N, C-alpha and C positions, 0 to 999 in steps of 0.2 A: 547469607551468603552461598552465593551456585557454587556449587563442588564443581573440580573439571571434569568432571563424566557428565552434571547437568547443564553445561555451560556448551561445551562438545555438542550434547544432544539441542538443545537448546540454535547453537549455531549452525546448525548440519540441515533442522528445518524451516530458519529463516531464510538458508543460502537456496534451499528448493523453492521456498514463495519468491524468490525474487528471479530465478531461472523459469519459472511456472511464466512470471510477467515477461521474461525477457523472448522465451518462446512463443508468448502470441502477440509482441512487438516486434518481431522479427520480419514476420511477411509483409508490413505495415505497406504498401506503397505512395506513391506522392499523390495518387489519384484519389485516395482513399481518405487524408486529410480533412476534407471539408464534409468526412459522414457523420450522422448524428452519434452519440453514444449512448450508453442507461445511465448515463447522467448527464441529467437535459438541460441544465444548462453550460453543458461545453460540448464543442463536437469535437472528432478525433485530435485534429491539432492542440486544441487547447487543453483535451486531459491530457493530451502526452506532455506538452509545459510542465499542469501540475505534476504529473506523475515525478518529469525527472526533475524540477526541484525540491522534491519530497525526498527525494534518495538524496541530494547533496545534501537536501537543509538538516536529514537525521545521520550523516555520516558527519558533517559537521555537529550537530550538536553531542554525541557520544566521545568527539575531541574533543570537548570543551567549549565548542565557538557557538553553539546554539543560539546565543544572544544578540546576532550580528541581524539586522534586519534585512540587508542589501539579497541573506544568503536565499531565504524567502521569499524574495521578489518573483514572480514569474514574469518572464520574459521569452521573446521570441528564438526560437533555433535555426540557425540554416539548413541543418541537419535534421531533423525531431527524432529519429528511428538511432541513427549513431549518438545524437546525445545521450539519448532513453540509452543504451547498453554501456557508455561509459560510466554514467552514473549509477547505474545497476553493478559495476565492477568495483565501482567506489566505496558502492555501500556495503559492500559485503567484505570486502576488506577492513572497511572503518570498524564494524561492528567485532570483527576479529580480533583488532589491534588490543594490546597490550591492556589488560587493567576496563577496558572499554563498558564492560556490562554490569561492573558495580562502580561507577562512577558515576555521581549525580551531574544531571544537565538538565540546562537550560531549551525547551520546547519550546520558541516562541512564541507559535499559532496557536499552544494553550494557556501558558503564561510565561510574564518575563520573571516575575518572583520563584515563583513554586520551582522547585525540581525534581529530576525521576530516575530512579536508578538506569542505568546503561538497559539492564536487562529489560523493563517494563516500557523503554522504548523499542528497544527490538521486537517484543510482542506488538503494539501498534503498528509498527510497520508491515509485520508480515500479514497481518490478516490484510493492510491497506494493499501489498500487493498481490496475495490471492485474489479477491475482490477486484484490483483493479485489470489483472491479469485477463476474468472473465469480461469486463468490459472492454476491452479493446477488442476483444476474440469476438464477443455479437456484434463488437460494430462492423466489421469487415467480412461475419457471417460462419464463423467459426466459435469453435468452442474449447474449454481445458479440460484436461483429466486430472484429476487433483484424488494425490495417492492416496490410501486410507488415510496414513498413518497422520499427513499432510491438512488434511481434511476433520479429523477427528482434533488436533489442536489449535486449528484455526475458528472451529467452531466453538470451542471451548472457551478461549478469548473472545470470538465476537459476543458471545451470552453477558460479557459482563460488559458491553459500550453501553450507558448510560439513552435509553432512549428518550430523551426529553425534548424543550425547546430548541435549547443547541443545534437541534439535526433539522431545525427551520431558516437557520439561520445561511443567510448569501455565502457561499461557497463553502458548508458544512458537508464531510468529508461521507455523510449516509444519509438517508432519508430516514424518515419514521419507517418502523418496522411494519411490514406489510404479513397481511394472515394469510393462508394457505395448507393444503394437505402435501407433504410431501416426503418422500421416506430417503431419498435424497439426500445428504448431507449437505451437499454442497447447494441443493434448492433450501435448504435452513437455513444455511449463511448467509446466502443474496437474503430472500424474506426477512430474515432480523436487523439487516443493516439496510432494509427499503428497496432493493431491485427484485420484480418480477421475473422471475427464473424463463419465463416464456419471452421475455419481451426480444424483439425484430427489427431488422434495420430497416 
């Protein structure tokens, strides 16, 4: 069981990862929404839908409601940016809730039967937030700066993500890993999760 100091450190890193995605999404304009993204199957509108639903789904999961399929259903939002920003606040608050990191949670997109401790969900969501922050930023011609501590933590988690046939499934969050030489921690994260650091809109 994580100690209070461990939990506080994990929550701080997670909040910084989500804030990084908020900074990436905030400049998105309506005329950007049809732009391509590094997630080849999705344009920017669709990527924001996915990111928003993920935030809402992870929040519900750590609150004990992750088995409801309606929560994970992709849907349109009248204000995609506003919806994402609100969902980001919600997921940060949910993980900070009493007992969230030790609660056994259902993450429906992985399994309807298996449960995961909230601390594991926090790590999954941290990586997702950092990588999707980069996806959004690159889609609109921007980049992200990940502080050294967050980058190291993200890489450590990313290296545990299985690189198997599940990455070939429709809607998989990560593509098969790529090979490349780079001294950048962010580039190593991206390559390991199937992104080309040189991707351009």
